[in-house]
N, C-alpha and C positions, 0 to 999 in steps of 0.2 A: 340316570341315563347309563347306557351302556357304552364304552368306549368304542372306537372304529377309527380307520384310518382311511385318508382319500389324499389324491394329490391333482395336480394340474400344469401341464408342461407348455411352455408357449415359446415358440422360435422367436426372439426377440431382434434377430438379425432380419428375419422376412415379417416380421408384424403379425404372425399368425398362430394360431396354436400349431403344436407339434404332434400332427397325427402319425401312426405306425412307428412311434417309439418303444421299444421293449424295456419292459421296468421288472425287476426280480426283488422280492420282499425277504429279507433273512432275518431271523431270531439269533442274537448274539447272546452267548453264557460263558464269559471269561474268553479262551481262546478258540471257542467253539463257534460256529456259523451253521446256522439249519434253514435251508430255503424252505419257505412257506409256500411260496406261489410265484409265478410268474405271468404278467398281463402286458398287454399292448394298448397304446392310447388310441382312442378313437378319433374321429373328425373334429372334435371340440378340443382336444389335447388332453382327456381325461380317460380315465378306465370305465369301461360298461359296468364293473360292479367295484364295491370298495375293495381296497388293496388287502384290509384286514378287517373282515366285518366283526360285528359285535358278539356273534356267537364265539368267535376265536381270540379275541382279544384279551391280551394278558399283559399288565404292566410288565415294564423291562426296556431292555436295550434293542433297536432294531437297526437294520441297515437297508435303505433303497439302493439299489443298483442301476441305475439309467445307462444305457447302451446308444450313448450319443454319438459314436462314432458311425455305426451302423446306421442310424437315423441320418446324419448327415452325407454318409455315401448314397443312400436310398432318394436323398433330395437334389442328390446332383452337386454339392459342394466339391470342388477338386480336394483332394488329402494332399496333405505334406508328408513326407516320410521322416518319422512318422507322424502321426496326426496328433496336433496339441491335445484335443480332447477326444478321449477313446470312451471310456468307462468312467461314469461320474458315481463314486459310492459316497452315501450321506449316511453317517451312523448318527442317531439320535436315540433319546431316551423319552419313553413315556410313562409318566408317574401317577397318572389317575384315570378312572375311566370315564373318557370324554373324548370329544372328538377332534383328533388330529389331522390337520390338513398340511402337508409338507409340499408346496408348489416349487416347481425348477423353472428360471428364466434362462434360456440357452441362446447362447451363439456358438459360432466355430472357434473363438478365440476367449470365451469368459463364459461363465454362469452365476448366478445368486440362488439363494434358496433362504426361507424364512418359516415360522409357524404362522399359518394363516387359518383363516375362520371358516 
């Protein structure tokens, strides 16, 4: 099986998928971050394509950057100055050619993540 990467973003404050949330993916090599792609979540809170498809998969360290502040602005959550959560960067390792699923459970004042299936 080839490796690949997916995500699912859920807005736990509203109890629905987080639609329209921008996500960037970076490959991290020491102090160097290289952007691989930028996608936006669909109505189901997922991306329309794999974030890192099997054809581009490599083991290594990656970073998913979720633009939570822009999403919260877009859905009308009044911003405090500065917004408590703006950009959420999750750095993680992928050590084998397998499916990595990294969901984000999001609210204006907290988030959680895990390796899903």
